[in-house]
One Martini backbone bead per residue (centre of mass of N, CA, C, O) as a GRO file, in nm:
protein
  363
    1MET     BB    1   0.096   0.036   0.024
    2ALA     BB    2   0.068   0.367  -0.037
    3VAL     BB    3   0.254   0.653   0.077
    4GLU     BB    4   0.239   0.982   0.120
    5LEU     BB    5   0.438   1.267   0.032
    6VAL     BB    6   0.386   1.567   0.209
    7VAL     BB    7   0.365   1.896   0.219
    8PRO     BB    8   0.403   2.087   0.479
    9SER     BB    9   0.336   2.309   0.718
   10VAL     BB   10   0.581   2.598   0.773
   11GLY     BB   11   0.369   2.840   0.775
   12GLU     BB   12   0.128   3.076   0.762
   13SER     BB   13   0.262   3.237   0.488
   14ILE     BB   14   0.330   2.958   0.351
   15THR     BB   15   0.269   2.805   0.011
   16GLU     BB   16   0.572   2.772  -0.094
   17VAL     BB   17   0.823   2.546  -0.211
   18GLU     BB   18   1.150   2.389  -0.216
   19ILE     BB   19   1.334   2.141  -0.337
   20GLY     BB   20   1.581   1.964  -0.218
   21ASP     BB   21   1.739   1.718  -0.089
   22TRP     BB   22   1.756   1.386  -0.127
   23LEU     BB   23   1.820   1.145   0.130
   24LYS     BB   24   1.667   0.943  -0.058
   25ASN     BB   25   1.624   0.680  -0.269
   26GLU     BB   26   1.505   0.486  -0.487
   27GLY     BB   27   1.465   0.183  -0.288
   28ASP     BB   28   1.489   0.286  -0.015
   29HIS     BB   29   1.501   0.236   0.320
   30VAL     BB   30   1.271   0.341   0.584
   31ASP     BB   31   1.202   0.481   0.879
   32GLN     BB   32   1.021   0.615   1.094
   33ASP     BB   33   1.123   0.960   1.090
   34ASP     BB   34   1.299   0.969   0.865
   35PRO     BB   35   1.475   1.156   0.666
   36VAL     BB   36   1.406   1.235   0.313
   37VAL     BB   37   1.359   1.557   0.266
   38VAL     BB   38   1.425   1.882   0.163
   39ILE     BB   39   1.271   2.189   0.275
   40GLU     BB   40   1.243   2.505   0.117
   41THR     BB   41   1.233   2.840   0.229
   42GLU     BB   42   1.236   3.186   0.294
   43LYS     BB   43   1.310   3.104   0.615
   44VAL     BB   44   1.337   2.782   0.608
   45THR     BB   45   1.479   2.455   0.682
   46VAL     BB   46   1.340   2.129   0.626
   47GLU     BB   47   1.259   1.799   0.727
   48LEU     BB   48   1.106   1.520   0.587
   49PRO     BB   49   0.941   1.271   0.731
   50ALA     BB   50   0.858   0.956   0.764
   51PRO     BB   51   0.533   0.826   0.818
   52ALA     BB   52   0.675   0.543   0.751
   53SER     BB   53   0.767   0.239   0.689
   54GLY     BB   54   0.986   0.174   0.397
   55VAL     BB   55   0.982   0.244   0.044
   56ILE     BB   56   1.106   0.428  -0.206
   57ALA     BB   57   0.914   0.446  -0.498
   58ARG     BB   58   0.869   0.774  -0.554
   59GLN     BB   59   0.976   1.077  -0.727
   60LEU     BB   60   0.807   1.374  -0.827
   61LYS     BB   61   1.034   1.565  -0.715
   62ARG     BB   62   1.296   1.774  -0.771
   63LYS     BB   63   1.556   1.952  -0.738
   64GLY     BB   64   1.425   2.293  -0.751
   65GLU     BB   65   1.138   2.242  -0.727
   66LYS     BB   66   0.810   2.323  -0.699
   67ALA     BB   67   0.574   2.346  -0.413
   68ALA     BB   68   0.287   2.295  -0.246
   69VAL     BB   69   0.102   2.291   0.011
   70GLY     BB   70  -0.003   1.939  -0.004
   71ASP     BB   71   0.174   1.811  -0.190
   72VAL     BB   72   0.278   1.542  -0.380
   73ILE     BB   73   0.634   1.412  -0.392
   74GLY     BB   74   0.569   1.104  -0.304
   75TYR     BB   75   0.636   0.748  -0.243
   76LEU     BB   76   0.548   0.487  -0.003
   77GLU     BB   77   0.628   0.157   0.065
   78ASP     BB   78   0.555  -0.102   0.223
   79GLY     BB   79   0.818  -0.237   0.355
   80ARG     BB   80   1.083  -0.427   0.249
   81PRO     BB   81   1.325  -0.500   0.057
   82ALA     BB   82   1.403  -0.737  -0.139
   83ALA     BB   83   1.614  -0.981  -0.164
   84THR     BB   84   1.899  -1.021  -0.354
   85VAL     BB   85   2.019  -1.261  -0.599
   86GLU     BB   86   2.300  -1.348  -0.740
   87ALA     BB   87   2.395  -1.466  -1.024
   88PRO     BB   88   2.597  -1.663  -1.165
   89PRO     BB   89   2.830  -1.654  -1.379
   90LYS     BB   90   2.866  -1.707  -1.699
   91GLU     BB   91   3.012  -1.923  -1.908
   92THR     BB   92   3.245  -1.880  -2.155
   93PRO     BB   93   3.288  -2.023  -2.435
   94ALA     BB   94   3.514  -2.154  -2.620
   95PRO     BB   95   3.634  -2.127  -2.913
   96SER     BB   96   3.613  -2.298  -3.190
   97PRO     BB   97   3.794  -2.444  -3.410
   98LEU     BB   98   3.882  -2.443  -3.712
   99PRO     BB   99   3.890  -2.598  -3.978
  100ARG     BB  100   4.162  -2.696  -4.144
  101GLU     BB  101   4.052  -2.627  -4.438
  102SER     BB  102   3.974  -2.309  -4.349
  103VAL     BB  103   4.268  -2.242  -4.330
  104ARG     BB  104   4.444  -1.947  -4.416
  105ALA     BB  105   4.686  -1.773  -4.566
  106GLU     BB  106   4.792  -1.461  -4.520
  107PRO     BB  107   4.904  -1.196  -4.650
  108ALA     BB  108   5.145  -0.989  -4.624
  109PRO     BB  109   5.187  -0.685  -4.541
  110ALA     BB  110   5.256  -0.396  -4.656
  111PRO     BB  111   5.476  -0.168  -4.636
  112ALA     BB  112   5.504   0.122  -4.500
  113PRO     BB  113   5.550   0.427  -4.577
  114ALA     BB  114   5.754   0.668  -4.546
  115PRO     BB  115   5.764   0.945  -4.381
  116THR     BB  116   5.714   1.277  -4.439
  117PRO     BB  117   5.885   1.538  -4.367
  118THR     BB  118   5.845   1.824  -4.193
  119PRO     BB  119   5.969   2.140  -4.188
  120THR     BB  120   5.761   2.230  -3.965
  121PRO     BB  121   5.618   2.264  -3.660
  122ALA     BB  122   5.336   2.276  -3.495
  123PRO     BB  123   5.164   2.476  -3.311
  124PRO     BB  124   5.062   2.496  -3.005
  125SER     BB  125   4.792   2.477  -2.824
  126ALA     BB  126   4.602   2.645  -2.619
  127PRO     BB  127   4.524   2.625  -2.309
  128ALA     BB  128   4.291   2.593  -2.091
  129ARG     BB  129   4.110   2.822  -1.879
  130ALA     BB  130   4.025   2.741  -1.562
  131ASP     BB  131   4.000   3.045  -1.434
  132ARG     BB  132   3.730   3.103  -1.643
  133GLU     BB  133   3.518   2.975  -1.495
  134GLU     BB  134   3.166   2.905  -1.443
  135GLN     BB  135   2.903   2.914  -1.184
  136VAL     BB  136   2.563   2.819  -1.174
  137VAL     BB  137   2.351   2.916  -0.895
  138PRO     BB  138   2.078   2.896  -0.736
  139MET     BB  139   1.881   3.058  -0.537
  140THR     BB  140   1.769   3.043  -0.244
  141PRO     BB  141   1.496   3.123  -0.070
  142ILE     BB  142   1.647   3.268   0.156
  143ARG     BB  143   1.829   3.448  -0.023
  144ARG     BB  144   1.595   3.587  -0.168
  145ARG     BB  145   1.467   3.708   0.089
  146ILE     BB  146   1.705   3.873   0.180
  147ALA     BB  147   1.718   4.050  -0.071
  148GLU     BB  148   1.432   4.168  -0.051
  149ARG     BB  149   1.460   4.299   0.236
  150LEU     BB  150   1.696   4.485   0.180
  151VAL     BB  151   1.559   4.646  -0.044
  152GLU     BB  152   1.312   4.728   0.120
  153ALA     BB  153   1.464   4.892   0.334
  154GLN     BB  154   1.594   5.100   0.134
  155ARG     BB  155   1.315   5.195  -0.004
  156ASN     BB  156   1.105   5.240   0.265
  157ALA     BB  157   1.337   5.371   0.434
  158ALA     BB  158   1.501   5.618   0.653
  159LEU     BB  159   1.827   5.565   0.665
  160LEU     BB  160   2.046   5.589   0.956
  161THR     BB  161   2.380   5.645   1.099
  162THR     BB  162   2.528   5.601   1.421
  163PHE     BB  163   2.816   5.667   1.637
  164ASN     BB  164   3.035   5.486   1.866
  165GLN     BB  165   3.217   5.413   2.177
  166ALA     BB  166   3.348   5.141   2.384
  167ASP     BB  167   3.461   5.050   2.694
  168MET     BB  168   3.548   4.702   2.777
  169SER     BB  169   3.676   4.666   3.061
  170ALA     BB  170   3.444   4.595   3.259
  171VAL     BB  171   3.333   4.346   3.110
  172MET     BB  172   3.601   4.186   3.101
  173THR     BB  173   3.639   4.175   3.409
  174LEU     BB  174   3.379   4.028   3.480
  175ARG     BB  175   3.430   3.775   3.314
  176LYS     BB  176   3.693   3.694   3.453
  177GLN     BB  177   3.586   3.676   3.750
  178HIS     BB  178   3.305   3.482   3.664
  179GLN     BB  179   3.350   3.246   3.462
  180GLU     BB  180   3.388   2.991   3.635
  181ALA     BB  181   3.120   3.007   3.795
  182PHE     BB  182   2.930   3.025   3.554
  183GLN     BB  183   3.014   2.759   3.413
  184SER     BB  184   2.962   2.570   3.655
  185LYS     BB  185   2.650   2.639   3.683
  186TYR     BB  186   2.558   2.651   3.347
  187GLY     BB  187   2.752   2.522   3.114
  188ILE     BB  188   2.853   2.818   3.015
  189LYS     BB  189   2.974   3.079   2.861
  190LEU     BB  190   3.049   3.418   2.902
  191GLY     BB  191   2.960   3.665   2.700
  192LEU     BB  192   2.870   3.968   2.533
  193LEU     BB  193   2.565   3.968   2.446
  194PRO     BB  194   2.409   3.993   2.717
  195PHE     BB  195   2.499   4.286   2.769
  196PHE     BB  196   2.364   4.405   2.505
  197VAL     BB  197   2.079   4.316   2.562
  198LYS     BB  198   2.046   4.470   2.829
  199ALA     BB  199   2.128   4.750   2.721
  200SER     BB  200   1.906   4.770   2.503
  201ILE     BB  201   1.663   4.759   2.689
  202ASP     BB  202   1.734   5.008   2.849
  203ALA     BB  203   1.729   5.200   2.596
  204LEU     BB  204   1.437   5.133   2.497
  205LYS     BB  205   1.299   5.252   2.748
  206LEU     BB  206   1.406   5.541   2.689
  207ILE     BB  207   1.359   5.477   2.357
  208PRO     BB  208   1.064   5.367   2.217
  209GLN     BB  209   1.088   5.421   1.906
  210ILE     BB  210   1.297   5.176   1.854
  211ASN     BB  211   1.048   4.967   1.944
  212ALA     BB  212   0.899   5.050   1.693
  213GLU     BB  213   0.638   5.088   1.432
  214ILE     BB  214   0.518   5.116   1.104
  215ARG     BB  215   0.152   5.134   1.025
  216GLY     BB  216   0.111   5.309   0.788
  217GLU     BB  217  -0.020   5.590   0.981
  218ASN     BB  218   0.111   5.433   1.224
  219ILE     BB  219   0.233   5.396   1.561
  220VAL     BB  220   0.389   5.112   1.720
  221TYR     BB  221   0.405   5.049   2.056
  222ARG     BB  222   0.610   4.849   2.255
  223ASN     BB  223   0.600   4.650   2.579
  224TYR     BB  224   0.813   4.463   2.440
  225TYR     BB  225   1.121   4.233   2.410
  226ASP     BB  226   1.232   4.124   2.093
  227ILE     BB  227   1.550   4.002   2.033
  228GLY     BB  228   1.746   4.004   1.765
  229ILE     BB  229   1.985   3.758   1.631
  230ALA     BB  230   2.244   3.761   1.426
  231ILE     BB  231   2.299   3.466   1.212
  232GLY     BB  232   2.509   3.244   1.062
  233GLY     BB  233   2.403   3.018   0.834
  234GLY     BB  234   2.384   2.767   0.599
  235LYS     BB  235   2.188   2.978   0.403
  236GLY     BB  236   2.231   3.229   0.594
  237LEU     BB  237   2.099   3.498   0.732
  238VAL     BB  238   1.965   3.501   1.062
  239VAL     BB  239   1.677   3.617   1.297
  240PRO     BB  240   1.635   3.529   1.589
  241ALA     BB  241   1.420   3.550   1.878
  242LEU     BB  242   1.406   3.692   2.198
  243ARG     BB  243   1.165   3.632   2.408
  244ASN     BB  244   1.135   3.833   2.653
  245ALA     BB  245   1.433   3.944   2.733
  246ASP     BB  246   1.371   4.105   3.004
  247ARG     BB  247   1.324   3.806   3.158
  248MET     BB  248   1.616   3.730   3.116
  249SER     BB  249   1.899   3.587   3.182
  250PHE     BB  250   2.219   3.551   3.112
  251ALA     BB  251   2.205   3.241   3.078
  252GLU     BB  252   1.954   3.231   2.893
  253ILE     BB  253   2.073   3.395   2.666
  254GLU     BB  254   2.324   3.222   2.608
  255LYS     BB  255   2.174   2.956   2.546
  256ALA     BB  256   1.991   3.057   2.319
  257ILE     BB  257   2.215   3.147   2.124
  258ALA     BB  258   2.360   2.875   2.104
  259ASP     BB  259   2.114   2.725   1.988
  260PHE     BB  260   2.076   2.894   1.737
  261ALA     BB  261   2.355   2.839   1.609
  262VAL     BB  262   2.327   2.535   1.573
  263ARG     BB  263   2.049   2.536   1.411
  264ALA     BB  264   2.148   2.716   1.181
  265ARG     BB  265   2.365   2.520   1.068
  266GLU     BB  266   2.125   2.283   1.047
  267ASN     BB  267   1.847   2.400   0.952
  268LYS     BB  268   1.639   2.408   1.247
  269LEU     BB  269   1.471   2.642   1.241
  270LYS     BB  270   1.188   2.807   1.318
  271VAL     BB  271   0.961   3.017   1.198
  272ASP     BB  272   0.870   3.162   1.469
  273GLU     BB  273   1.174   3.247   1.541
  274LEU     BB  274   1.185   3.455   1.271
  275GLN     BB  275   0.959   3.614   1.390
  276GLY     BB  276   0.953   3.929   1.449
  277GLY     BB  277   1.076   4.153   1.638
  278THR     BB  278   1.197   4.481   1.770
  279PHE     BB  279   1.514   4.419   1.772
  280THR     BB  280   1.864   4.432   1.660
  281ILE     BB  281   2.165   4.225   1.675
  282SER     BB  282   2.495   4.276   1.519
  283ASN     BB  283   2.802   4.070   1.515
  284GLY     BB  284   3.085   4.151   1.329
  285GLY     BB  285   3.331   4.094   1.523
  286VAL     BB  286   3.359   3.779   1.478
  287TYR     BB  287   3.486   3.860   1.172
  288GLY     BB  288   3.653   4.152   1.211
  289SER     BB  289   3.491   4.400   1.226
  290MET     BB  290   3.538   4.751   1.257
  291LEU     BB  291   3.314   4.886   1.050
  292SER     BB  292   2.955   4.950   1.015
  293THR     BB  293   2.624   4.943   0.838
  294PRO     BB  294   2.350   4.837   0.933
  295ILE     BB  295   2.042   4.677   0.851
  296VAL     BB  296   1.725   4.698   0.873
  297ASN     BB  297   1.460   4.486   0.996
  298PRO     BB  298   1.176   4.460   0.869
  299PRO     BB  299   0.966   4.668   1.069
  300GLN     BB  300   1.188   4.782   1.204
  301SER     BB  301   1.384   5.073   1.357
  302GLY     BB  302   1.644   4.897   1.460
  303VAL     BB  303   2.016   4.852   1.472
  304LEU     BB  304   2.289   4.686   1.629
  305GLY     BB  305   2.640   4.730   1.586
  306LEU     BB  306   2.910   4.517   1.624
  307HIS     BB  307   3.263   4.501   1.704
  308ALA     BB  308   3.580   4.488   1.726
  309ILE     BB  309   3.826   4.453   1.963
  310GLU     BB  310   4.051   4.729   2.033
  311ASP     BB  311   4.351   4.859   2.099
  312ARG     BB  312   4.334   5.203   2.217
  313PRO     BB  313   4.388   5.530   2.234
  314VAL     BB  314   4.294   5.720   2.528
  315ALA     BB  315   4.141   5.963   2.726
  316ARG     BB  316   4.236   5.985   3.085
  317ASP     BB  317   4.274   6.226   3.298
  318GLY     BB  318   4.490   6.361   3.086
  319ALA     BB  319   4.559   6.073   2.970
  320VAL     BB  320   4.718   5.828   2.779
  321VAL     BB  321   4.550   5.523   2.705
  322ILE     BB  322   4.499   5.173   2.691
  323ARG     BB  323   4.201   5.035   2.537
  324PRO     BB  324   3.925   4.835   2.496
  325MET     BB  325   3.763   4.890   2.188
  326MET     BB  326   3.425   4.967   2.056
  327TYR     BB  327   3.234   4.995   1.788
  328LEU     BB  328   2.922   5.161   1.737
  329ALA     BB  329   2.604   5.094   1.559
  330LEU     BB  330   2.312   5.288   1.453
  331THR     BB  331   2.036   5.192   1.275
  332TYR     BB  332   1.764   5.404   1.154
  333ASP     BB  333   1.436   5.527   1.130
  334HIS     BB  334   1.369   5.859   1.048
  335ARG     BB  335   1.052   5.857   1.057
  336ILE     BB  336   1.059   5.782   1.391
  337VAL     BB  337   1.365   5.872   1.436
  338ASP     BB  338   1.559   6.090   1.577
  339GLY     BB  339   1.873   6.198   1.625
  340ARG     BB  340   1.858   6.245   1.929
  341GLU     BB  341   1.753   5.958   2.002
  342ALA     BB  342   1.982   5.796   1.875
  343VAL     BB  343   2.217   5.917   2.039
  344THR     BB  344   2.100   5.853   2.319
  345PHE     BB  345   2.087   5.551   2.287
  346LEU     BB  346   2.393   5.497   2.231
  347LYS     BB  347   2.494   5.635   2.489
  348ARG     BB  348   2.355   5.434   2.679
  349ILE     BB  349   2.507   5.188   2.594
  350LYS     BB  350   2.783   5.292   2.674
  351GLU     BB  351   2.725   5.340   2.978
  352VAL     BB  352   2.646   5.046   3.052
  353ILE     BB  353   2.906   4.904   2.953
  354GLU     BB  354   3.108   5.085   3.131
  355ASP     BB  355   2.860   5.042   3.368
  356PRO     BB  356   2.695   4.762   3.461
  357ALA     BB  357   2.549   4.849   3.731
  358ARG     BB  358   2.313   5.004   3.596
  359MET     BB  359   2.135   4.752   3.535
  360LEU     BB  360   2.071   4.700   3.844
  361LEU     BB  361   1.999   5.008   3.937
  362GLU     BB  362   1.858   5.184   3.723
  363ILE     BB  363   2.060   5.465   3.623
   0.00000   0.00000   0.00000
């Protein structure tokens, strides 16, 4: 009895998917819940599990083809493939000798004429230029969606970027002092991102316009904080959101981000984890970025860009000292956020990072 392989619903707004790699071939046996084929959408990549144990009887859609949610893309037959027994190879009979009277002596071939020498050698042909080859690869649905959203952000929003820099000495000292105890208690290292998540929430409470969005002719102010974390995944940049990040501890934030990173590399993030988000943090510093202008993830109104920490000379109390410094960048939608608010927001981030006790004292 044939069992249908049906494209599942992978998100409320997704009606069409693209077939990725078939993980099993026709004739292969699969157990129930074994991944059979990769389904790619504009937001996530998921694996379709086998609904029952059986044999892949037929694949109706090939890699790169489109399919709608609910379409049948293959069939699974119940049971295991029958064992095949190879027949022993047939012996090839030796050719029988010709009758003696049918054997004739063939005349010796005439000697080949001596080759005529050519006066000059032919010029060698130019070798093929392997470094001039091109490879055409279709864009994945996720990459196409990323491209669409980036263009949408540039076209529909009035984007502007403001910069500042933060002395990371206090945060780095805190991490060094408490790293061993933190890791022993929670089983994970304390990184930099939880500090910036907490600092961003503090600044968003001060400047609520950056946590808002424009809907038509209205401004929607949110009283919750879903912080998106930009992560490089297997198919491209994804931005899963920390829901109600203001209620999360440092350890909960660190564990959630680590989990996002693992599942992003494995293309196992869920659609609802990539939707929403009220503000985004993008850490280009992990790749060595010195300074950049991040792009707002619509319909959000702001994104904080973090960069590499570098020892730089700065003035402190009338003297030049070397401190670990990080450039900060805030790109914001000028339709809803004025320059004064944007500068104040980023200055607040700087103040909280340089004096983390402010986050606890709320001053």
